[in-house]
C-alpha positions in Angstrom: 47.7 14.1 1.7 49.0 17.1 0.0 47.8 20.1 0.7 50.6 22.4 -1.2 52.7 21.5 -4.1 56.2 22.5 -5.4 56.3 24.7 -8.9 59.7 23.3 -10.6 61.4 20.0 -10.2 63.2 19.0 -7.0 65.7 15.9 -6.9 65.4 13.2 -4.8 68.9 14.3 -3.3 67.3 17.9 -2.7 63.7 16.6 -1.8 66.0 13.9 1.3 68.0 17.0 2.4 64.9 19.9 2.8 62.9 17.4 4.8 65.8 16.8 7.2 65.0 20.8 8.4 61.8 21.7 7.1 59.5 22.3 10.2 56.7 20.4 7.9 56.8 17.0 6.6 56.1 16.5 2.7 55.5 13.5 0.5 57.3 13.1 -2.7 56.3 12.3 -6.8 58.9 12.3 -9.2 60.0 15.3 -8.6 57.2 17.4 -6.9 57.2 18.0 -3.2 53.3 18.2 -1.5 53.0 19.8 2.5 50.9 17.1 4.4 48.2 18.1 6.4 47.8 17.6 10.3 46.3 14.2 11.6 43.2 13.9 14.3 43.2 12.7 17.8 42.0 9.7 17.0 44.5 9.8 13.9 47.1 9.9 16.0 45.8 7.5 18.9 45.7 4.2 16.5 48.3 5.0 14.5 50.2 5.3 18.0 48.4 1.7 19.6 49.3 0.0 16.6 52.1 0.8 16.4 52.6 0.2 19.9 51.2 -3.9 19.8 53.7 -4.3 16.7 56.7 -2.8 18.9 56.1 -5.0 21.6 55.0 -8.4 19.5 58.3 -8.4 17.4 60.8 -6.9 19.8 63.6 -9.4 19.8 63.1 -10.3 15.7 65.1 -7.9 14.4 62.3 -6.6 12.8 61.7 -2.6 13.6 58.8 -0.6 13.5 58.2 3.0 12.2 55.4 5.8 13.2 54.7 8.5 11.2 58.1 10.2 10.5 59.9 8.1 8.8 59.5 7.8 5.3 59.3 4.8 2.9 61.2 4.9 -0.3 59.6 3.6 -3.6 62.9 3.8 -5.7 61.2 2.7 -9.3 58.8 5.3 -8.9 60.7 7.7 -7.8 58.4 8.6 -4.8 58.9 9.1 -1.1 55.7 8.6 1.3 55.3 8.7 5.4 53.3 6.1 6.1 51.1 5.9 9.6 52.8 2.9 10.8 55.8 0.6 8.8 57.8 -2.4 9.8 61.2 -3.6 8.1 62.3 -7.1 8.6 65.1 -6.6 5.8 68.7 -6.1 7.1 69.5 -3.8 4.0 67.3 -1.2 5.9 69.6 -0.2 8.6 72.0 1.2 6.3 69.2 4.4 5.7 68.7 6.8 8.4 65.9 8.9 6.6 64.3 6.3 4.7 63.1 3.1 4.8 62.9 0.9 1.2 62.3 -2.6 1.8 59.2 -2.9 4.2 57.4 -6.1 4.4 54.4 -4.2 6.2 52.3 -0.5 5.3 49.5 0.6 7.4 47.6 3.9 6.8 45.2 5.5 9.2 41.9 6.7 7.1 41.1 10.5 7.1 38.4 12.1 5.1 40.4 13.9 3.1 43.0 11.0 2.3 40.7 8.2 2.0 40.1 8.1 -1.5 44.2 8.7 -2.1 44.9 5.9 0.6 43.3 3.4 -1.7 43.9 4.0 -4.7 47.2 6.2 -5.7 49.1 5.7 -3.0 48.4 2.0 -2.3 49.5 1.2 -6.8 52.8 3.5 -5.5 53.4 1.4 -3.0 52.8 -2.2 -5.4 55.9 -1.1 -6.5 57.6 -2.3 -3.3 59.2 -6.1 -4.0 59.3 -6.3 0.2 55.5 -5.7 0.8 54.0 -8.2 1.9 50.5 -6.8 3.2 49.2 -3.0 2.7 46.7 -2.3 5.8 43.9 0.6 6.0 42.5 1.2 9.6 39.5 3.5 10.0 39.7 5.8 13.1 35.9 6.1 14.1 34.4 2.3 13.3 35.9 -1.0 14.1 37.3 -1.5 10.4 40.7 -3.3 10.0 41.3 -3.7 5.8 44.3 -5.9 5.1 44.7 -6.0 0.7 47.7 -9.1 1.3 50.5 -10.3 -1.5 49.3 -14.2 -2.3 52.2 -16.5 -3.6 51.0 -15.9 -7.1 51.7 -12.0 -7.0 48.1 -11.4 -6.6 46.3 -9.1 -3.7 43.9 -10.5 -1.7 41.3 -8.4 0.3 41.0 -9.6 4.1 38.3 -7.4 6.3 38.1 -7.3 9.7 35.0 -6.0 11.7 34.3 -6.1 15.2 34.0 -9.1 17.1 37.0 -10.7 14.7 40.2 -11.2 15.0 42.9 -9.1 12.8 45.7 -11.3 11.7 48.5 -9.8 10.0 50.6 -12.5 8.3 53.6 -10.3 7.4 54.6 -10.7 11.0 52.6 -13.2 12.5 50.6 -10.5 14.8 47.2 -10.8 15.9 44.7 -8.7 17.8 40.9 -8.9 18.7 37.9 -6.4 18.1 35.7 -7.4 20.9 31.8 -6.9 20.1 32.1 -4.8 23.3 34.5 -2.6 25.4 35.9 -1.0 23.2 37.7 1.0 25.4 39.7 -1.8 25.5 39.4 -3.0 21.9 43.7 -2.8 21.7 43.8 -1.1 17.9 41.1 1.1 19.4 42.3 2.1 23.0 41.3 5.9 24.0 39.3 6.0 20.4 36.0 6.9 20.6 34.0 5.7 17.9 31.3 7.7 16.6 28.8 5.7 14.0 29.7 2.1 16.9 27.1 1.0 19.8 28.4 -1.4 21.7 26.3 -2.5 24.6 
């Protein structure tokens, strides 16, 4: 989520060149750049767990998994975001070194400061990506994975997953369990302290 905003219009080319040398990551929205705030331990750990699970699942498939530092380009509305986790299986994305334009899966790990934005304006922006099949929101402090999946009619259908259920990401045919006990071994939440779960 943005913590500061530039005061004048910046072209996409200027933005991309600036990000190569910037010590702070910025997201880009139609000529304005927004500095990104840091993330919590749980946020980073969940992002890493998910990216590693997907990487292992997709190894050898031709799909690529990116975490935190790769930009998603939404060219039609002139925006660049840094998803927490992104998967692209489109060979066209091999041509771009600093951003990907054709992801099939985008995952955002929620935080208190960004949750409303991730659910609202950012999701609205991501929906302009014709390649995107699933948009996933993961809570870092309780077992909750919310998947929004585009159906054959182009409508987005909500699939919530909680403890005791199996998460299914159809875009990459990935499945993993969120058990009712032993959350230290729940793949997505490995090494994460869940502050509002009472698991016996």
